[in-house]
N, C-alpha and C positions, 0 to 999 in steps of 0.2 A: 527178645527185643521189646517185650512188653510184659507187664505183670498186673495182676489185679491190685487195686489200692488196698492198703491195710486200713483197719479201723482201730483207732482214729487215724485220719490222714496224716501224712508227714507234715511237720510244722516248720515254718520259715519265718525268720526275723529279718526284716528289712530296716536298715538305718538310712533315713533320708527319703523324702517324697518328692525330690526333684524329678526331672524328666524320666530318667531311667527307672527310678523307684516306683513312680506311679504307673508307668507302662508295665513293669513286671508284676506289680500288685494286681492289676486288672487281669492279666493273663493267668497268673497262678491261682487266683481265686476262682476264675472260670474253670480251671482244671481241678478244682476241689482240694487244693492244698489249704492248710490252716495258716493264715498269714497274720503276723503281728508287726506293727510298724512303730518306730520311735522317730518323732519329728519335732523339732523345737519351735517351728513357726505356727502360732495359733491359727492364723488365717488359712494356712495350707491344711492343717488338721481339720478345721471346720468344713472346708471345701471337700476334702476327701471323705469325710463322714457322710456326705450326701451322695457320693459317687461309688464307693466300694464297700463291700461287706467284709471289713477287716477289723481286728482289734487295734485301736489307735491309742498311742501313749504320747502325750505332749511332754517333751523333755529332751535333754541332750544325750547324744550317744556316749559322752564321756561321764555321764552320771550313773554310777553303779546302781543307784536305787531304781532307775528306769529298767535296767537289765533284770533286776530282781523282780520288778513288777511284771515284766514280760515272761517270767519263768524261764530264763535263759538256759537253765540246767536241763530243760526238757526239749530244747530246740534242736532240730535236725540239720538245718541249713542257716548260715548267717550270710546276708548279702549287704555289704557296706557300700552304699552309693551316695554318700553325702558329697557336698561340693569341696570338701577338704581332704586332700590326699593323706595328710598326716593322721587325721581322725580315722579314716578308713583303715589304714594300716595298724594303728593302735587298737582299733576295735577288733581286729582279727585276733590279736594277742589276748584281749579281754575275753573274747568268745572262747578261745582255747582254754582259758582258765576255768570257764564255766562248763567245759566238757563238750562244747559244740564240735562235732566231728568234721563237718564240711563248711569251709569258710571261703567266701568270694569277696573281692574288693575292687572297686573302680579306682584306678590310679592313672592320672594323666601323664606323669613323668615316666620316661623310659629308662630312668637311672636305677629303678628298683625292680626286683622280681626275677631278673635273669640269672642264669647260672654263674655268670662272671660279675654280677653286681656286688657292691659292698654289702647290701642286704638282699639276700635271695628270697624266693617265695618260701622256702623252708625256714629261713630265719624269721620271717614274718608270720609263720604258722598259717600260710595261705595255701589253699588247694587250687585257686584260680585267680589270676590278676587280669582285669579288663582295662585296656587302653582304648577308649572310644575313638579318639582322634587318630590313633595309629590304625585301628581297624578300618575306618573309612578311607584313610589315605592309601592303605595297601589295596583296598578294593578299587579305588579310582585308578590306581596305577595298573592293576590287573586288567581292568576293562579296557584301558587305552592300549595296553600291549597286546591283548588277545585279538581284538578285531577293530575294524575301522568304522563300521556302520551300525552294527547292532550287537546286543549283548548275547553271548553264547555261554551257557553254564554247563559244565561237564559234571555228570553224576554217575553213580554206579561204576566207579573206577574208569570213567571215560567212555563206557559202552553206550550210555544214554546221553543225548544232547538236548538241551532246552534252548531254543532260538527265540529271541524277543525281536519283534518287528513292528513298525508302525504301518498301518494299512492306509493306502491312498486310494483315490478314485479309480486308478488304473490297475490295482492289484487283482490278480485272478481269483482272490478269495472274497473280494468286496461284494456285498449285497447277496451273499449266498448263505444258506443255512448249513450246519455241519453235516447233516445227512446227505445233502446234495454234493458237498465237497468230498465226502467219503466215497460216493458213487462215481464221481468224475475222475478221481486220482487213485487208481487201484494198483499202480505199478509198484508202490512201496507203502508200508504202513506208517502213518503219523497221526498225531492227535493234537488238536487245539485244546489246551488244558486251562487257559485263563484268559479273560478279556478285561482290559481296563478301559472304562468308558466314562468320561466326565470325572466325577469324584467317586465312582463305584467300581468295585471289582466283581466280575461275574464268573462263576464256575459254569461253563456252558453245557447245555444238553443238545441233543440232535436237532431240535427245532430252532435253536438260537441262531440268529443271523449276524454275520460279521459286517460291520458298517465302516465306511470310510472314516478316518480319524481315530478308529479304535487302535489300541496297542494290544498285541496278543503274544502269548507264549505258545510255541509249538514244540511237541516232544517227538523225537525220532531217534533211531539207533545211529551210532557213529558211522556205520557203513552207508547210511542213507542221508547223512547230513548234506553232502554236496548236492544230491538230487533235490532235497528240500530247499536249499538256498537258490538253486536255479529256478525252481518252481515259483518261489516268492520274489525273485529278482534281487536277492541279496548277494553282494560280493564281499568276500572276506579278504582283508589286506591289513597290513600294519600301518598305523598312523605315524606320521613323521613330525607334524607341527601341532603343538598344543599351546593354548593360551589359558593361564590361570588368573582368575579374578579374586583377589584377597590373599594377603600374605600372613594369615594367622597360623595357628598350629597345623591345621589341615593343609592349607595351600602351600606353605613352605615345605612341609614333609612330602607332599606329592612332587614338588619340584625337585627335591633331593633324590627321590626314588627314580625319577624319570630323566633327569638332566644329562646323564651320560649315554642314554640310548635314543632319545628323541630331542628335537628342537623345542625348547620351552621358553615361553615369554610369561612373565608374571607382572600383573598390574596391581599396585598397592596405593591406596588413597592417602595413607599417612606417610608424609615425607621422611620422618625419622625412621620409621619401620622399613621403608624402602631402602634407605641407606644401609641399615643393618643387614638386610637380606642380600644386598648386592655384594657385601664383603664375605658372606658365608656360602653363597650359592655361586660357585665359580663358573659353572657352565650354564647358568640361567640368565636370560636377558631380563633384568629387573627394571621396571619402569614406574615412575611416580605419576599417578593420574587416577581419575574416577572412571572406572571401567563401565559404570552404568550410563555414561555419556556417549552418545552415538559418535560424536566427533573424535573422542579419545579412542574408542574402539577402532574407528576407521584409520586413524593415524598410527595406531599400534599394529596395523596389518591384519585386521580380521579377515579380509578377503583371501588371505593365503593360509588361514588356519584350518586344520582338519577337525580339531575338537576344542570347544570352549568349556572350561570347568569353573563354575562359580561357587566359591567357598567362603563368602563373607558371612558375618554373623546375623545378617538380615534376610529373612525368608523372602520378602517381597523383592528385594534387590536381586537375589539369586534367580528367582523365577522370571522376573520381568526382563532381566538382562539376557537370559536365554531366548526369550521371545523377541527381544530387540535384535539380537544377533541373527535369528532366523529371518526376520524382516529385511535386514540390511543385505544378507546374502541373496535372498529372493529378488531384491531390487537389482542387484548386480546381475543375476541370471537373466532378468528381463531385458537387460542391456546387451545380451548376447553372450555372456560368460556362463560357463557350466561349472558350478562349484557347490559343494555340499559341506556344511559345517554341523557336526554333531555336538550335542550339548549334554553336560552332566551337571546337575544342580544339587548342592547340599541344602537340605530342607530340614530345619530344626523343629517344625511343627508337624506332628504326626498326621493331622487332618489334611495337610497340604500335599502329602506324598503322591496320591493318585492324580490329584489335580495338576501338580507340576509335571508329571509324566505325560499327561494328555494335552496340556495347553502349551507349555513353552519348552520343556526339557525332554530329551530322548530318554534319559535315565535320571531318576531322583533318588538320592540316598539320605538316610537319616541316621546319625551316629547313635542316637538314643535307641532306636529300633535295632540297629546292628549289635550294639552292646547287649541289649536285653535279650536278643535271640541267642547270642553266644552263651549267656548265663542259663537261659532256658534249656539249651542243648545239653549243658553240663548237668543240670538237675535231672533231665529226662533220660540221661545216657543209659540207665539200666532198664528202661522200659520202652524206649523208642529211639530210632536213629533219625535225627534231623539232618536232611540232606542239603537243603538250601532254603533261603527266603527270597522270593521273587521281587526285585527292586521295582518300586512304583506300584506294586500290587499288594493288597492285604492278604497274602497267600503264602502258605507253607508247602514245601515239598518234603515228604517224610517217607521213611522205609519201615514197613511193618511186616510181621509174619502172621499168616493165617493160622489161628489155633484150631484144633480139632472141633468140629461141630459149630464153628463160628458162623454168624450170619452170612459173611462174604462167600462161604463155600457152598451155600444152599443151591444157588442157581447161576446161570450165565449172567454176565454183566448187563446185557440188554434187558433181562427180566428183573434185575435188581434196581434198575434206574429209579423207580419210584421211591425206594427206601432212602436214597441219598441225593436225589435231584437237587440242584442248586447249592449243594454243600461240598461235594467232593467229586473227583474223577480218579479212576484207576488208570494210571498212565502206562505202567510196564510191570511185567512179572518175570522173575528169574526161573527159567524152566529149561531143562535139558542142557544145563551148564552155560546158558546164555540169557541175556536180558532181551525180552521180546516186548514190542509195543502191544498193549492190550487193546482189543477191539470188542465189539458188541457180543460176539460169539465166545469170547474167552470165559472159561469157567475156572475160577481160582480154586486150587486144591489145598488141603491142609498142609502146613509146613512150608508153603511157598513164600518167598520174599516178594513183596509188592511195593512199587513206588506209587504213593498216593499224593494227589494235589488237592488241597482243601483251603477254604477260607479260614483264616487264623482262628476265629472264634469257634469253628466247628471241629477243631483238632480232637476234642474230647469225643465227639460223635464218631470220628474216623476210628479212634482206638476201640470204641465199643463194637464197631462192625467186625473187628478182627479178634475179639475175645470169645472164648468158648462159653 
């Protein structure tokens, strides 16, 4: 699941420095890949030149001279993520002519790349097609169908569960450090593996204190999930009523995925777009109105909604509408009603992700980050198993194998804490044919598979810990 990097490092050509391209470039350079970028916009090139250590070529992805300048015949991976689907697909065929073996393209249209499409991935010479809007729509639908109140991520074939919860003043975990929590609850093993606080993500150590208003991820085995939910006051149930704000590619696709299984209302500000959607979404109640207006939300029936999903193209609208919905529901509760409305926000600015998850939204999603992480997973597939990206947290969950004589095998985890404090947590280990939650006394042995939770920028450090 891992390998030592070759010298020189594998080379990657990125076409387009839009959201996904810039995010990928930063991550890949940090992981010591050799990155070359072709971008036509001079201002974007100048900005990137100050931000990332990559070879930058100003020019068009359709200009063969740019490919030749990039030494395309020596490139290992092509990632075409310009804003033009046709350019990205054509670039794959150009890359194939240069002998680039692995080619990835971002394509918004769902009409290409499938086995029954007129042009399949094989026709387009593509190893991987990324549909960002489809990725985020599918994830929103999954979150709504799985649970009503908090996110639950299954990993390790469902044997390990990651439970995301918001901490309030009355939580049994509030104002306690992790050492005290471990001592108080010994009936079953679990680990707090990440904390989102303000705009920061914390990989906690034993002395870190969980505070009210934190959002935390807790890891436990499947058999102990119910006990963990009872401990934290979480109740798992299917949601029945969903309100979507914004009828763009993501919002309309979420409605399409959900409308036959749950009650869906969709608010769209553009009257013409609302009329179009009402004709194609037969089981969705499509309404014309500005969902960021409190009166519109109230008249649309917010008080009866289980989940509000904001998918407009404006970050501030999505975040603030979630916050407004929370306020309106709380106001109703103060009048004697007992209702809770969970919120999911689509956030297009990476820096707002943690902020959105801690201020106004229960879960914040970013299609750029989701698309980028899928591409990273594909590139790393021969050296690392990427299990999950924790939404609203700048955090990765990965599976690694401990190599013989690797640093992770030298001592028990409690004695190794100083080596990776604030960078990563060992969450679980596959031992005796079962996944087990790792605790301080756990001593990782060579050859064992391990679930690691780390800040995204420290993934490289996590890999080194498992190398011989």
